[in-house]
N, C-alpha and C positions, 0 to 999 in steps of 0.2 A: 129879052125880058120874059117872054112866055116860057122859053126853055128853062130859065132860072127859076121861075115860079113853079113849074112842074117838078123840077128836081127837089125844091125845098119841100113842096107838098108831098111828094113821094116819101121822103125821109120822115116827115112828120107822121104820115099814115102808118108806115112800117113801125115807127117807134110806139105809136099808140097800140098797135096789134101786139107787138112783142111785150109791152108793158101789161097789157090785159092777160096774156098768156102766162107771164111770170107771176102775176098776182093770183091766178087761178088756183094753184095748189093750196094756198092759204085759205081762200074763200071756200073751197071744197072741204077743207079740214074743219073749218069753223062751222060749216053746215052739218058735218058728221057729228061734231061735238054737241051742237044744239039739238039734234035729233037723237042723240044718245045711241049712235050707230058705230061706236068704236070697238065693240066686242068685249071679250072678257078681260083684256089687258089695255085699257085706254092709255096709260102712261107710255107704254111701249109704241103703240100706234102713233100717238102724237109725235114722240121724239123721232121715230123712224121716218115719218112722213115729211117732217121738216128737214131732216138730214138728206133724204133722197132728192127733195126739191132743190136743196143747195148744190148737190152733186150734178143734177141735171142742168141747172143753170150755169154751173161752172163749165160743163161740157159745151153748152150752147155759147158761152163766151169764147171758148177755143175754137169754135166753128166759124166765127165771124171772119177771121182773116182768110181761111180757105174759100169761103163764099165769095169774098171780094176778088181773090185771085181767079176763081172759076168763072164768075159772072162779069167781072170788070166793073162792078158797081161799088163805088167807095162808101156808099151809104151804110153798108154792113158794119164797117169799122166804127162809125159814128154811133152805132147801137151797142157796141162792145162794152163801153163803160157802164151804161145802164144795167145790162145784164150781169156784169161783174158785181156791181153794188147790190143787186137783187140776190145774187149767190151769197154774198157776205151777210146780208140781212137774214136770210134763211139759216145760214150757219150760226149766227148769233142766237137766233130762236131755238135752234136745235141744241146748242150748248146749254142754254138757260133751262129748256125743258128737261134735259138730261139731269142737270144738277138739282132742279127743283122736284121732279116727279119720280126719278129713278135712283140717282146716287144719293141725294141729300147734300147738305152743306157741312158735313162733319169733317173727318180727316181726309181731305182731298188728296193730299200728297201720297199717302199710303195706297189709296185706291187707284190713283192714276199710274203709279209706278209698278203695280202688280198685275195689270191687265194690258197686254200688248196692244189690243185694238183701240183702247182708250189713248195710249201714248201716240199711236198713229193719228187718231182723230185730233188730238190736242196739237200735234205738230202741224198738221194741215191747216188748222184754224189759225194758229200763230203766224204761219206764212201769209195768210190772207190779210191779217191786220195791217201790215205796212202797205200792202197793195191798195187797200181800201183808203187809207189815209193819204196816199200820194196819187189818188185818181183824178184830181182836179187839174185844170190848166195851170193854176198857180203853182201847185206843187211840181208839176212837170217841169216848169222853168227853173224852179229851185234845185231840183235834183239834177238837171242837166243831162249829161251823158249817162249818168247812172240809172236814169229812169227805165230804159229798155232792159238792161241786164237785171234790174230789180224785178221788173214785172214778168220776166221769164220764170220767176219762182212759181207762177200759177200752174206750170206744168208739173212741177215737183209736188205742189199741194194737191193737185188732181190725182196723182199716183197714190199719195198718202191716203186720200179720201177713199179711193177704191180699195186699198189694202185694209182700211178701217172697216168698211162694210163686208169685204170678203172674209176677214178674220172672225167676224161674229156671225157669219152665215152658217146655218147648221146643215140640214140635208139638202135644201133647195138653193143651189148656187147658180142656177141657170141665169137668173136676172143679172147677177154680178159678172158672170162670163160675158154676157152681151155688152154690158157697160165697159167691161175691160177691152173687148174688141174695138168698140167705138173709140176709146181713149187711145188704144195702140195705133189705130189708123191715123188719128189726129197727130200723135207724136211723131209717127214715121213721115207723115207729109211735111210737118214742121221741120224736122231734121233734114229731109231732102231739099226743101226750099232754102233753108239756112246754109246748107252745104253748098248748094249751087250759087247762091248769092256771094259767098266768100271766095268762090273761084273765078268770079267775073274779072277782078283786077289781073289775076294770073293770065287769063285768056287774052285780055287786052294788051298785056305785056308781051 
C-alpha cells in the first residue's frame, strides 16, 4: 500500500513540475509583453518565442521514452501526453501569432506556397493535429493498431519544425545546430531500439 502510494505521489509531483516548466515560457513571454521588453520587433519576438517553446516541448516529448528505458521508471511515459499537448498548444499560439502579427489574414495561399520555411512549418503543424486529436485513451481504443504508427509521425513533424527554423535562420545558426544534434540523437536512439525490437522474434526463432 505504501509502495503504491509513493509511486502515485511521485508521478503527480513529476507531472506538477513538468507542467510548471511547460507553462514557464508563456508566463515569461507575458511578463515581457507587460513590461514592454520585447525590443524593436515585438511581433517577431512573440511569434518566435512561441514557436521555440513548441519545438522544445516536442523534443521533451520525444525524450520521455528514452528516459523510461534508461531509468526503468514508467512514470516518464505517463507524462508524455501532457508534454505533447503543451507542444501543440504552443504551436497553435505560434501559428495564430504569425497570422495575426506578421503575415496577416490576406492571401494566405500565395504567401504559404512562396516561402519554403512556411511550407515546412505548416506541414509540421498539420502533422501534429491528428496526434493531438487522438491523444486520449478513448481515441487510442478507437484507432487500435493504427495508433502507434500514427503517433510516430511526431518524429517527422519534429524534423519539419527544425527545418522550418533553420531555413529562416540568418547568420546565427548555432542554436538550431544544437537543436538539430539533440533531435538527431533522439532519432538515432529511436531507430536503434525499434530495429532491435524487430529482431527479437528472429533471435527467438
